[in-house]
Residue, then its C-alpha position, 0 to 999 in steps of 0.5 A: m481116303l480121308k473120312t468124312t462126316a454128315l456135314n462136310a458139304a456144309h463146313r466147305a459152303l461155308g469156307a472152312k480150311m479142312v484138315d486131316f484129323s485122326g482120318w477124318e477131314m475135319p475144319l480147323h477154322y472158318g477164317s478165324q480161330v480166334e473170333e470162334h473161340h471168343k464167340v463161344r465164351r461170350d455167346v454160343g458156337m457150334f462144333d460138328v464132333s461127329h468123328m466122334l463114336a457113340i457105342d450103346f451097350h444093351g443086355v442084362g450085366s451091363r452095368d457088371f461089365l462097365r463096372y469091371l471095363l472102366a476106372n471111375n465106378v458107374d455104381r455112382l449112375q443112378l438116376p436115368g441120363k446121368a453121365m460120368y467121365s472116366c478113363m478106361l486102361n489096359e492092364q499096366g494102368g495105361v490109359l486107353d481113352d478118355l470117355i463119358v458114360y450116360y446111364l439110360s437103364e439096367d439094359w441101356f449104357r452109351m458111351v461116347v469115345n474119341a475120334g482117333t482112338a474109336d477103333k482101337d476102343l471098340a475091338w478093346i471092348q469086344a474082347q472084353r465083352d467076350a471074355h467078361a460079359t457075352s450077354v452084353t450087346v455092343v453097338p457102334r452107332r456109326d448111323l449118329a452124328i453129334l453136334a456140340v453146341q456151347g456158350p452161355n446162350a447155348r441152351a437158349r439159342v437150341w431152345l430157339a431152333r427146337p422149342e419142342l425140346r425145351a420141356a425135356t431140357e431145361s431141368l437137366k443139371p450139368f452131366q444128365a442127359v435125356a433120350l427123345d425121339g431118336w435125339f439125344v441131349g446131354r448138357t455136356g461139353y469139353t470147353g468151361e461153358d455151358g451147352f449142350e451136346i447132341i446125338l442124333p440121326a446123321g441124316e437130321i444134322e445138316d438141317f439142323w446145323w443150317l437152322l442153328n447158323q440161321l439164329g446166329v450160331a457160329p460154327v467153331g472148327l478144331g483149332a479153337r476147340d482145343t484153345l477153349r478146352l485147354e483154358a478149361g483145363m481138360n485132357l487131350y487124349g494122346q497129348d496129356m495122356d496116352e497108354t504110357t501114362t496112368p491117370l494118377e499121373s494125369g491130374l485125373a485121380w479124382t475119376v479113379d476108384l480105387k476104394s470100392p472092393r471092385d476090380f477093374v482093369g488097371k486096378h493092380a497095377l494102379e494100386e502098385s504104382h509109385v507116383t512120381r509126377n503129375l499135371y499142373g497148370v503153367v503160366l508164362l511170365d515172359r514173352g512167347v507162346l508155350r506148345a507141347h513138349q518143351r522142357v520144364i525146369t524146376a526146382h525138382g527136377e525135370g518135367e514136359t509140357t503136353s499141351g501149350s497155346f496162347a490162350p485168347t481169353l487171357n491174353r498170355s499164354i497157357a499149358l498143362a505140363r507134367l511135373p514132379v510132384q513135390v512141385e507146388v502152385d505158384d512156384q516159379v519154374q523156366v520153359a524151354v522155348r526154342d533156344k531160351l529158357l522163359a520164366a513161368k509160374v505154376v497154377k491151379y487148372p481150369f485157367v477158365r470157367n464160364g468165361k471168367s479167368l480163374i488164375d487172376 
């Protein structure tokens, strides 16, 4: 039986097409994936992401434990509420998951991990804790729900719905969060737009959802979430990276701290690795639609698209592709789409940020 979030009835009431996503019954769209995409780019939309899991770390030694567990360095987190993106690696340097970790105090950090990897992540974290940090308590917060409100008008609409949040959240910079009265509001997101990700008690999310909906905040499904994140150049776990690829091959070298003397899981493997491929942006020049796992022919050898779709904001087809490291921006390449080789160009990503094209 599929797992459901606290908003399952609300999704059905709004006519959502429900699908199986990593064992969760989630909305794919509410009628038009493209309209939902544009709504977020131009105004505001909301996503039920309660299938993701918040995990709290409490106790003496929490920072030391995360310093060892994560490829990025939590020592960068000194201001309460500050958030950081990181990968969690296996001993071979492969990506177990990508996540956001928040620093609240020296004895309270919060991590949010992907839905499809949550059980595996939790088992890995607890095993590492048992081996290296027995003073740290790991608490999976399945009692909480998560709502992402994204778009240029997202923060204003949240404040309209909950005016009491404004004073505490108005000064938040991107990748900062605040905890207040059982709610946790972070200025983070997965769309390339401004907005909040709000973690709150599961029993309170439906009332908040309907209040936002009455104020014109459109529900958005997983379909538009994927095209928005692809335009924003954000990796999707399981497609653009997994346990068989390292962050250095996935455009995420910037998240790996190899300079500090600290040790972390996977560090030795990364130091010994010889990187021959990396992640690039690709724009299709011919007519067609790029998808994941299409062959890419370059002057330096072949690669493969890892994510691909029609990009509604750009009105063209784009992809992320893992290609030989000798490839350069503006190189002409060919992508095998069905039985044809179509012309494409290598570009920097992100493709879109704050509603504006970055590739034209």
